[in-house]
ROMARRO-909491 format. One record per residue: x, y, z of N, C-alpha, C in turn; residue in one letter. Coordinates in pm, whole numbers. Each point is the difference from the previous one (the first is absolute). Layout:
% residues N
X:Y:Z:X:Y:Z:X:Y:Z:A
...
END
This chain:
% residues 431
-1788:2236:-1462:-27:-97:106:-106:-100:-48:M
0:-119:58:-96:-101:-43:-143:41:36:R
-14:90:102:-130:57:32:19:148:34:Q
-109:74:-10:4:141:40:16:7:151:D
109:58:46:29:3:144:-45:129:67:I
-57:93:-75:-38:130:56:-147:-2:40:V
-27:40:124:-137:12:49:-76:97:-88:H
-125:-33:-35:-75:86:-91:-28:138:59:E
7:11:132:-22:130:62:121:90:-1:G
117:-53:-46:122:80:3:-10:125:-85:A
-80:-7:-108:-14:116:-88:-71:117:68:K
-65:-28:112:-72:106:72:90:76:97:E
125:-45:16:90:65:95:65:122:-62:L
-25:116:58:64:123:-47:11:97:116:S
102:87:-7:23:97:108:62:125:-64:Y
-88:81:-55:45:117:-76:81:95:86:E
-22:-1:132:72:89:90:150:-20:-13:I
43:-125:-16:142:-28:-18:38:-16:-146:R
-97:-37:-85:31:-17:-142:46:132:-63:E
-67:109:38:39:129:-58:138:43:49:I
42:-56:115:133:34:51:110:-50:-93:A
-26:-110:-72:100:-50:-95:29:107:-106:K
-107:59:-53:17:106:-99:65:123:63:L
-41:33:121:57:117:67:151:-15:20:A
46:-120:32:143:-24:15:72:17:-134:H
-67:-38:-106:58:18:-134:12:150:-32:Q
-104:76:35:3:145:-21:107:64:88:I
13:-48:121:103:50:91:139:-26:-58:E
17:-116:-60:128:-33:-63:32:90:-118:G
-104:59:-58:20:93:-112:27:142:48:A
11:17:133:40:130:54:-109:83:63:G
-121:-54:15:-112:76:56:-16:-28:149:K
-15:104:79:-31:-21:142:-142:-54:12:R
-17:-103:83:-131:-61:19:-57:37:136:I
-127:39:0:-74:25:123:-91:-121:21:Y
35:-82:97:-65:-131:16:-132:17:75:W
-106:26:-74:-133:19:59:-89:-122:-27:E
62:-113:-30:-77:-119:-37:-25:-96:115:N
83:0:100:-8:-106:101:-10:57:141:I
-82:-66:84:-30:52:133:102:-39:105:G
123:44:-17:107:-27:97:39:131:68:D
-51:26:120:32:126:68:150:19:24:P
71:-109:25:143:10:29:75:53:-122:I
-35:-51:-118:66:43:-124:-25:147:-28:A
-108:57:55:-33:141:-25:43:91:114:K
84:-53:92:59:87:101:-61:-8:138:G
-96:-90:22:-60:-14:133:101:-62:96:S
1:49:123:94:-49:101:-75:-75:110:H
50:-116:34:-55:-75:113:51:65:128:V
-90:29:95:44:66:124:109:-80:71:P
92:74:63:113:-65:67:-46:-95:109:E
-110:34:70:-44:-87:108:-47:-135:-53:W
-56:-2:-122:-39:-127:-60:125:-79:-40:I
100:69:-55:125:-67:-35:66:-59:125:K
-9:71:113:58:-51:125:-68:-131:42:D
-132:-6:-13:-73:-122:34:46:-116:-89:I
14:28:-129:44:-104:-94:142:-43:33:V
88:96:27:139:-34:32:10:-86:126:Q
-79:31:100:1:-80:122:-47:-143:-27:N
-101:-13:-87:-50:-134:-33:104:-80:-77:A
77:67:-84:102:-68:-79:106:-63:90:V
20:57:118:101:-52:93:-46:-127:74:K
-130:-33:-12:-54:-115:72:9:-125:-88:Q
57:-107:54:17:-123:-78:-132:-54:-54:D
-107:10:79:-127:-61:-42:-58:66:-126:E
45:124:-28:-48:69:-120:45:-71:-127:T
103:-80:10:57:-66:-117:-61:-139:-24:Y
-92:-42:86:-58:-132:-13:-133:3:-74:G
-55:-120:-22:-133:-11:-57:-103:62:96:Y
-107:50:-58:-118:31:79:-100:-113:-19:S
-102:-10:85:-107:-96:-29:-60:29:-138:P
-60:-100:-61:-53:16:-136:-94:119:-11:T
-89:17:95:-98:110:-8:62:135:35:K
115:-2:63:63:123:45:31:-8:148:G
86:90:47:37:-1:142:-124:11:88:L
-9:-86:99:-120:-6:84:-26:133:70:T
104:60:58:-19:127:72:-49:111:-93:K
48:-2:-124:-41:103:-95:-145:-18:-39:T
-41:-124:-25:-139:-25:-35:-92:28:118:R
46:-30:120:-79:32:119:-17:151:14:E
106:73:-27:-7:146:9:-99:56:-103:Y
12:-45:-125:-88:52:-105:-146:-32:27:L
-28:-122:45:-137:-39:30:-56:84:115:A
81:20:103:-44:78:115:-30:144:-39:A
85:57:-86:-20:138:-45:-128:14:-81:E
-25:-95:-89:-123:2:-78:-122:-7:92:R
4:-92:94:-116:-19:87:-18:116:97:N
113:58:45:-6:114:94:-64:122:-64:K
30:22:-126:-54:117:-70:-132:-29:-70:T
-54:-121:24:-128:-41:-59:4:4:-152:Q
117:-28:-56:13:-8:-145:2:-146:-44:Q
-92:-76:51:-6:-141:-36:10:-87:124:G
-22:-129:-19:6:-94:111:74:-123:-50:N
128:-8:29:81:-111:-48:92:-51:111:I
52:-119:-21:98:-58:91:135:-5:-70:S
108:-22:74:132:-11:-65:4:-107:-110:P
-81:-106:15:-1:-105:-101:-64:45:-131:D
-67:115:1:-63:53:-121:95:89:-80:D
126:10:43:99:87:-65:111:-87:-59:I
36:29:-124:102:-79:-70:96:95:-71:L
130:-14:29:102:87:-58:52:-54:-133:F
41:94:-87:55:-32:-131:124:85:-26:F
74:-38:-102:115:82:-43:-51:112:-90:N
-63:96:60:-60:111:-73:-139:-37:-47:G
-82:102:-30:-136:-29:-45:-3:-63:-138:L
107:20:-80:6:-67:-129:-5:-151:17:G
68:-51:101:-3:-142:32:-140:-40:43:D
-63:81:84:-136:-29:45:-98:-1:-117:A
10:100:-86:-90:10:-116:11:-125:-87:V
123:-43:-27:21:-117:-84:-70:-123:58:A
14:-21:129:-59:-120:61:-152:11:12:K
-50:119:26:-144:18:11:-71:-41:-128:V
60:32:-116:-65:-36:-126:38:-141:-48:Y
121:-43:28:45:-129:-50:-84:-115:53:T
-45:9:124:-68:-113:61:-153:8:-8:Y
-48:87:-86:-141:-2:-37:-22:-104:-110:L
-118:-59:-3:-35:-86:-113:8:82:-129:D
46:-65:-108:21:72:-126:-126:69:-52:R
-117:-51:35:-124:60:-52:-47:119:83:T
58:17:118:-43:108:90:67:131:-41:V
-79:106:-4:53:132:-37:-17:99:114:R
100:89:12:-7:111:95:-2:128:-82:V
-106:78:14:-14:123:-76:63:115:79:I
76:84:-70:69:109:66:-24:133:-70:G
47:109:59:-25:134:-55:81:25:-127:P
-51:84:-87:73:48:-117:-7:151:-3:S
116:69:0:136:-51:-11:34:-99:113:P
82:-102:-37:31:-109:90:150:-3:28:A
37:-30:125:142:-14:29:50:-129:-64:Y
106:7:-83:37:-115:-84:44:-125:74:P
51:13:122:35:-122:74:-125:-85:23:T
-110:65:37:-126:-72:19:-58:-46:-134:H
-14:92:-94:-69:-35:-124:74:-107:-78:S
133:7:-4:78:-100:-73:-8:-136:69:S
11:0:133:-3:-127:73:-137:-67:-14:A
-107:79:7:-133:-58:-13:-23:-51:-142:E
44:77:-100:-17:-41:-139:84:-124:-32:A
121:-5:54:87:-116:-24:-60:-126:61:A
-57:15:119:-63:-116:66:-114:-55:-86:H
-78:91:-60:-118:-42:-77:33:-31:-146:A
118:46:-47:33:-17:-141:-89:82:-90:G
-45:116:51:-91:88:-74:17:141:53:A
-38:104:-79:15:138:48:-71:24:132:P
60:85:81:-55:35:131:-136:65:-15:H
-91:-33:89:-134:60:2:2:123:90:L
-65:107:-45:6:126:75:-135:68:12:T
-13:77:108:-109:96:12:61:139:-14:Y
-78:95:-48:54:129:-40:10:98:117:L
111:74:3:14:118:84:-21:121:-89:L
-84:92:44:-40:113:-85:89:121:26:N
84:41:-99:91:112:21:-71:134:17:P
-125:6:-39:-75:126:12:-84:6:127:R
7:-106:78:-70:-2:130:99:-38:110:R
113:70:-1:104:-22:101:50:-145:1:N
-6:-64:-116:47:-138:-16:-81:-99:85:W
-121:35:37:-82:-93:77:-42:-119:-86:L
-17:-117:60:-40:-117:-78:-143:11:-51:P
-22:-52:-119:-133:-8:-58:-66:-126:56:D
-80:18:103:-58:-115:70:-104:-72:-85:L
-66:70:-90:-94:-66:-91:75:-93:-96:E
114:48:-50:84:-82:-85:49:-124:75:D
41:19:125:47:-112:81:-113:-101:22:L
-117:49:38:-112:-91:25:-36:-80:-125:R
-8:68:-114:-37:-70:-123:99:-110:-35:N
127:30:17:102:-100:-35:-2:-117:98:K
-22:27:127:-12:-107:98:-124:-85:-28:V
-111:66:-26:-126:-70:-18:-1:-90:-123:Q
63:47:-109:-9:-74:-125:125:-81:-34:Y
95:-6:92:116:-88:-18:15:-84:125:N
-58:-121:0:0:-82:121:139:-48:43:P
101:15:-88:136:-38:38:64:102:94:N
-54:121:4:53:101:92:-38:-39:142:I
101:-31:81:-22:-46:137:70:91:101:T
79:96:-49:69:93:88:3:140:-58:G
7:99:88:12:141:-40:126:57:64:I
82:64:-80:122:66:47:-24:149:18:L
48:52:113:1:143:29:145:39:24:I
45:113:-54:132:55:34:-26:136:64:I
29:11:127:-47:115:77:105:43:104:N
56:124:-15:-13:95:-110:45:-61:-131:P
-57:53:-109:19:-63:-129:129:42:-68:D
62:-94:-64:113:21:-90:-45:-48:-137:N
-11:87:-101:77:123:-20:-74:132:23:P
-123:0:54:-79:123:-5:8:86:125:T
40:-58:115:1:76:124:-137:15:63:G
-100:-72:-55:-136:5:55:-10:-82:128:M
-81:48:94:-34:-76:120:-146:-43:-9:I
-26:-128:21:-137:-51:-4:-79:55:119:Y
-106:78:-25:-82:48:112:-70:-115:71:P
-37:24:125:-66:-104:80:-126:-50:-69:K
-79:90:-57:-124:-40:-65:27:-97:-116:M
106:25:-75:35:-88:-111:47:-136:51:V
84:1:103:47:-126:57:-116:-81:56:L
-93:67:67:-117:-71:53:-77:-68:-112:D
-15:68:-114:-74:-58:-112:74:-118:-63:Q
134:9:-3:78:-112:-54:-9:-120:94:I
6:23:130:-16:-109:96:-138:-65:-15:V
-103:83:-16:-135:-54:-16:-13:-78:-130:E
65:46:-106:0:-72:-127:65:-137:16:L
112:-3:72:69:-127:24:-88:-95:80:A
-71:53:98:-89:-84:80:-114:-55:-87:R
-56:88:-83:-114:-41:-84:37:-112:-97:E
119:8:-59:39:-97:-102:97:-106:52:F
20:-4:131:84:-101:63:143:5:-54:D
61:118:8:136:25:-48:94:23:118:L
130:-5:-27:98:44:99:63:130:-48:F
62:72:91:57:132:-29:150:-1:26:L
72:79:-81:142:27:22:17:151:4:I
65:51:103:28:143:8:150:21:18:S
64:54:-102:142:33:6:13:137:63:D
51:5:124:10:125:76:145:35:30:E
88:-25:-96:141:30:20:22:150:24:I
-92:84:-51:10:145:22:-96:47:109:Y
-49:-91:82:-103:33:97:37:110:97:G
128:17:31:43:106:91:55:122:-74:N
-29:6:-131:36:119:-78:-129:55:-59:I
-86:49:87:-128:59:-38:-4:142:53:A
-38:94:-86:11:141:40:-112:87:-56:Y
-103:-61:-54:-111:77:-57:-109:24:101:G
-113:50:-49:-113:30:88:-69:-128:45:E
3:-104:-85:-62:-127:36:87:-75:101:E
-61:-49:105:72:-88:92:30:-132:-70:R
119:-54:23:38:-130:-54:-58:-110:89:M
-95:-78:-55:-56:-114:72:66:-127:-49:Y
53:-78:93:46:-133:-37:-121:-90:-22:S
13:-90:-96:-107:-97:-22:-29:-78:128:L
101:-19:84:-17:-76:124:-107:61:90:A
-20:131:-8:-99:67:84:-143:-26:-45:E
-16:-37:-127:-133:-3:-61:-40:-137:-53:L
92:-97:5:-22:-125:-71:-107:-87:65:I
-27:19:129:-103:-75:70:25:-151:-13:D
-94:-75:-61:15:-145:-6:42:-51:-138:D
44:89:-87:41:-39:-135:145:-47:2:V
33:-112:-62:140:-44:-6:87:101:-75:P
121:21:49:84:98:-68:145:-4:43:G
81:68:-79:143:11:21:37:148:-5:I
72:49:100:56:135:0:151:-13:-12:V
59:75:-94:145:-4:-25:65:126:54:M
110:-18:74:71:114:56:150:-23:-11:R
80:102:30:144:-16:-10:77:120:50:G
134:-11:-4:90:103:52:52:95:-107:L
-6:-43:-127:82:64:-102:-29:147:-22:S
-126:40:9:-36:137:-35:2:95:118:K
-32:-51:119:-22:94:110:124:26:84:E
94:-94:13:119:30:82:88:106:-66:I
34:3:-124:-17:-101:-105:120:-96:-1:P
-30:-124:-41:104:-103:-3:-34:-99:-111:W
-1:46:-126:-38:-91:-108:93:-120:-14:P
126:18:36:95:-111:-11:-16:-106:107:G
-88:24:98:-21:-102:104:-71:-122:-54:S
-79:19:-108:-85:-107:-54:-76:-68:112:R
-77:79:69:-75:-51:116:-146:45:-11:C
-86:-95:-26:-143:27:-3:-73:-113:69:G
-127:23:31:-78:-105:64:-146:10:-39:W
-70:-110:15:-145:3:-20:-68:-28:133:I
-116:62:16:-88:-25:113:-125:-66:-56:E
-34:-114:54:-113:-78:-52:-120:18:93:V
-113:39:-57:-121:23:78:-107:-102:-37:Y
-63:-54:104:-113:-93:-17:38:-127:-75:N
121:-49:30:48:-122:-67:-95:-117:20:K
-56:-11:118:-81:-118:32:-148:19:-33:H
-35:113:-60:-139:24:-38:-40:-78:-124:K
99:-42:-78:-27:-70:-125:105:-109:-18:D
-43:-125:-12:93:-112:-10:89:9:-124:K
-56:47:-109:77:14:-123:110:104:17:N
-34:114:59:98:106:26:105:-50:98:F
-40:-78:98:94:-54:98:103:-92:-68:E
-45:-84:-91:92:-89:-72:96:80:-88:R
-50:108:-57:82:89:-83:111:65:83:Y
-34:53:115:101:62:87:100:-105:48:I
-49:-119:32:91:-108:40:100:-30:-111:D
-45:4:-126:90:-26:-112:109:106:-9:A
-37:126:22:100:108:0:100:-21:112:I
-48:-36:118:89:-24:114:93:-118:-28:E
-52:-105:-61:83:-116:-32:106:35:-104:N
-37:84:-96:97:43:-100:113:79:65:A
-35:83:99:102:76:72:89:-94:81:K
-57:-107:52:76:-96:77:112:-64:-84:M
-27:-19:-129:101:-59:-88:121:91:-16:L
-20:132:20:111:96:-5:71:11:135:E
-52:-60:101:45:2:139:-50:126:70:V
44:120:-47:-43:122:69:36:121:-83:C
-40:116:50:40:128:-60:114:61:81:S
61:104:-55:118:63:61:-28:43:143:T
92:-33:90:-22:19:143:20:144:46:T
104:68:-48:37:130:55:-115:101:3:L
-67:30:-112:-105:102:7:-115:-38:92:P
-30:-131:7:-104:-44:94:42:29:145:Q
129:-22:26:50:15:137:-10:143:51:A
21:97:-89:1:140:44:-136:66:-10:V
-94:-62:-66:-131:64:-25:-70:45:128:L
-16:-84:102:-72:46:119:66:118:69:P
133:0:7:69:109:68:-15:131:-77:E
5:-8:-133:-17:121:-81:-143:52:11:I
-97:-88:-20:-139:42:-1:-48:50:136:F
55:-54:108:-45:39:134:75:120:56:S
104:45:-69:76:116:47:-86:126:-8:D
7:83:104:-83:122:3:32:96:-113:E
116:-17:-64:38:88:-111:-62:-45:-133:R
-50:-121:-5:-48:-52:-129:-125:72:-51:Y
-102:25:83:-116:74:-50:38:137:-56:P
95:69:67:44:131:-50:74:-15:-133:K
74:-108:-12:69:-29:-127:-102:-17:-112:H
-106:-76:25:-103:-21:-102:-72:131:-33:L
-28:80:103:-66:129:-23:86:90:-87:E
130:0:25:91:83:-77:5:-43:-146:S
4:-131:-23:3:-49:-137:-131:30:-73:R
-112:-17:69:-129:32:-62:-9:148:-35:A
50:86:89:-2:144:-27:86:35:-121:A
113:-68:-12:88:25:-115:-70:-37:-130:F
-66:-114:-4:-67:-42:-123:-125:80:-27:Y
-65:49:106:-114:90:-20:46:127:-72:R
114:53:43:56:120:-62:38:-28:-145:K
63:-114:-23:40:-35:-137:-123:-21:-90:R
-104:-62:53:-122:-23:-78:-63:134:-39:A
-1:94:92:-57:132:-28:82:71:-108:E
132:-7:11:87:66:-97:-17:-60:-139:E
-5:-132:-8:-15:-67:-129:-136:32:-62:A
-103:-8:82:-136:28:-49:-11:145:-49:Y
57:92:73:-4:141:-39:70:22:-135:T
109:-71:-23:73:15:-126:-78:-52:-119:A
-90:-96:23:-63:-70:-112:-149:30:-18:L
-67:44:102:-147:0:3:-66:90:-104:K
64:106:-44:-65:95:-90:36:-22:-146:D
65:-110:-31:39:-27:-138:-119:-57:-76:I
-45:66:-107:-113:-54:-77:41:-132:-68:P
-96:-92:-6:24:-124:-73:46:-116:85:G
14:23:132:37:-111:89:-94:-2:120:I
-6:-114:64:-72:-15:126:100:-44:106:T
2:73:111:90:-34:110:-70:28:132:V
12:-93:93:-58:15:133:110:4:105:M
-25:79:106:100:10:106:4:-129:81:K
117:-63:14:9:-124:78:-38:22:146:P
-51:-107:60:-38:0:141:88:-92:85:Q
81:-81:-68:85:-94:71:104:-58:-93:G
91:-83:55:114:-54:-75:87:117:-49:A
82:-22:-102:84:111:-49:13:-1:-151:F
-119:5:-66:-6:5:-145:-112:95:-42:Y
12:50:-123:-108:74:-62:-11:-50:-144:I
-124:-17:-46:-23:-50:-136:-71:106:-83:S
41:9:-126:-54:97:-95:-62:-75:-116:V
-121:41:-42:-70:-64:-111:-20:102:-111:V
35:-38:-123:-31:84:-116:-146:-22:-38:F
-74:110:-16:-143:-12:-30:-24:-63:-136:D
91:21:-94:-8:-63:-132:89:-124:0:D
-59:-121:4:81:-122:11:85:-28:-123:P
-30:67:-113:77:-25:-123:109:104:-22:S
29:80:101:94:111:-16:137:-47:-46:I
40:-120:38:132:-50:-36:21:-14:-150:G
-108:-19:-73:10:-15:-145:10:135:-70:E
-16:107:76:-10:132:-63:114:94:36:K
80:-34:99:92:99:52:134:-62:37:S
97:88:27:134:-44:42:67:116:73:S
120:-24:50:81:104:61:135:2:-69:L
55:119:-24:132:6:-63:109:-49:95:P
95:-75:-54:114:-49:76:126:51:-69:I
73:87:70:113:68:-62:114:-95:-38:E
29:-94:86:110:-93:-25:-43:-102:-106:D
67:0:-112:-39:-85:-113:10:-148:37:E
103:-38:73:17:-140:39:-114:-47:90:N
-36:84:98:-110:-34:91:-132:-4:-76:I
-18:94:-93:-125:1:-78:-16:-131:-77:R
110:-49:-59:-7:-126:-75:-33:-117:93:R
58:1:119:-28:-108:96:-149:-2:35:I
-53:118:33:-141:9:39:-91:-41:-115:I
24:51:-119:-89:-29:-113:8:-145:-43:E
116:-62:15:11:-143:-30:-83:-83:98:N
5:40:127:-78:-72:101:-148:19:-22:V
-42:122:-36:-142:30:-15:-65:-74:-114:L
78:-48:-96:-58:-78:-110:-67:-127:51:R
43:-44:119:-53:-124:57:-96:28:116:E
-32:126:24:-82:34:116:-136:53:-44:K
-101:-20:87:-133:55:-26:1:151:23:S
-98:69:-57:2:147:-2:-11:61:139:S
-57:-75:97:-15:56:134:135:26:67:D
106:-62:-53:132:12:61:83:114:-62:K
-52:63:-104:81:97:-73:48:114:87:Y
-92:62:77:42:116:80:108:-38:99:F
-17:-112:68:96:-44:101:139:-18:-61:V
6:-60:-118:129:-27:-63:61:127:-59:Y
-83:84:-60:52:129:-49:47:88:117:Y
-75:-2:110:41:77:118:136:-49:50:L
19:-129:4:127:-57:44:114:46:-91:L
-22:-9:-131:106:39:-94:29:148:1:G
-105:82:18:17:145:-8:55:60:129:A
-37:-59:116:32:64:128:76:-90:97:T
-1:-131:-24:60:-93:95:-91:-37:115:G
-125:49:-1:-95:-32:107:-65:-134:-31:I
23:-97:88:-46:-138:-21:-126:-24:82:C
-114:-12:-68:-128:-28:64:-50:-137:-49:T
-123:-36:33:-54:-130:-41:-134:21:-69:V
-19:-55:-121:-130:14:-67:-108:-75:75:P
-122:53:-1:-109:-66:71:-34:-136:-59:L
34:-22:-126:-22:-133:-58:82:-105:74:S
109:42:65:79:-92:80:-71:-41:127:G
-115:63:28:-82:-34:116:-132:-62:-44:F
5:-74:-111:-117:-72:-49:-118:95:-20:N
25:111:-66:-102:102:-20:-9:39:-147:S
-123:25:-45:-21:47:-136:14:152:-9:A
22:66:113:14:145:1:137:40:-54:L
4:109:-75:127:55:-47:49:99:105:A
113:-27:58:52:88:103:125:-56:62:G
34:48:119:125:-43:63:-7:24:150:F
91:-69:72:15:16:144:136:58:32:R
3:91:97:124:62:47:8:-18:151:V
120:-13:53:14:-10:145:4:139:63:T
-25:5:130:9:123:79:116:-8:98:L
99:-79:-32:104:-37:96:118:95:10:L
25:78:-102:121:79:-4:13:89:124:E
113:-14:70:22:76:123:51:141:-26:E
72:18:-109:57:131:-30:-107:91:-60:D
-26:113:63:-107:89:-43:19:51:-142:D
122:42:-32:25:54:-133:-20:-105:-109:E
48:-120:26:-16:-107:-98:-147:-35:-18:T
-73:-8:111:-142:-33:-8:-74:106:-82:F
26:126:30:-65:108:-73:35:-5:-149:S
127:-26:-31:42:-9:-140:-74:-113:-72:Y
-8:-115:64:-64:-115:-64:-145:31:-35:V
-76:55:93:-143:20:-26:-26:123:-88:F
81:102:12:-15:113:-92:34:-43:-143:Q
100:-85:-13:39:-49:-133:-107:-92:-57:T
-56:-88:83:-109:-87:-47:-117:85:-49:I
-37:102:79:-110:88:-39:29:69:-132:A
121:51:-15:40:67:-124:-7:-96:-119:E
47:-123:17:3:-96:-110:-141:-51:-35:K
-88:-9:99:-139:-36:-31:-63:106:-89:I
19:127:37:-55:109:-82:59:-3:-140:R
127:-31:-10:66:-7:-129:-50:-119:-82:E
-35:-107:67:-39:-125:-66:-145:7:-50:Y
-85:67:78:-142:7:-38:-22:102:-111:L
-91:-30:-94:-26:94:-110:-69:127:49:P
END
């Protein structure tokens, strides 16, 4: 081309959660059964949407208005319902105009970072969810900035690390929280959230809290929404339908904006996001239309309680299978539906391997590993040897050697097999 047409931030875009699936499909084609533990899709792992929710959706499909555009910000009645619920439960103070719908949180994440000034940075947790870290890095044309989550302290954030990075990098103007956290399953305690809010106030920052798993919390710590604690600090809370109904194919997420008018700069930024959404006309109407009826149904709280209990049981089973293995660090998840394992020796990939009986699959894996960093070795050998597809922690913008596994499998025997096999292979892999 007469000029370079690729944005310099494009090199920062990566999504290991799906990238490893390409290799897994190749292994599957070679005759190996694959256990898809890489992606957080409850439906793919056997979760069933309750019939009463399907009935609500089916009734909405019969209404002509469901097929039309919604207002740019989202259906008025739906935004009124969400605002009223937040205010009724004292989880924030917002109006319907402070809520903006998107085609899934991926769409929201892209716009939140795209319309920041190129010099502005948003620091996020590490391990980092790649949709956020890649979008922020691509916007800046530089690697994503992170504060550390400590795997030996229940994955709690290192607040001293966060403060130092905020204090000595004046381009950091926002802090990202993912709560409950993906990939670690950690829930930010109230004391930690209070300190992050105070840090944002001290340095005149805005906050983003991705709470897509906010109703999948099952640990001892109560799940606090940032909306409850944000006070007068500008911020954005992200929510959606995909994980809790579950309805990932709905592509329906929204942001709640807090204290928009407290800062003129923040107000102009939110206006830019709203204007960008206006150019798309609107987000998908159907899931917005059914949201109030589903959320207000007396069966919905019991549905959420049942799902949380299921994942609590799965978290306990997974943790029990892994916790006593020497050479790794693993913490019991408190929310979401993932568990992360860290190898205590970060260079273990250069020293070890797993036998793969099928010669064709072994060649595929070893050819791929020639181009991969050592932190990915266990994950790829595990895939080739057992068909269990997990995600290396390096795919979450982390220097830790380890991997993430889902807790989604509905079949008890399959779930037990996957985690007993992972435990067996870790012991085999470690010297």
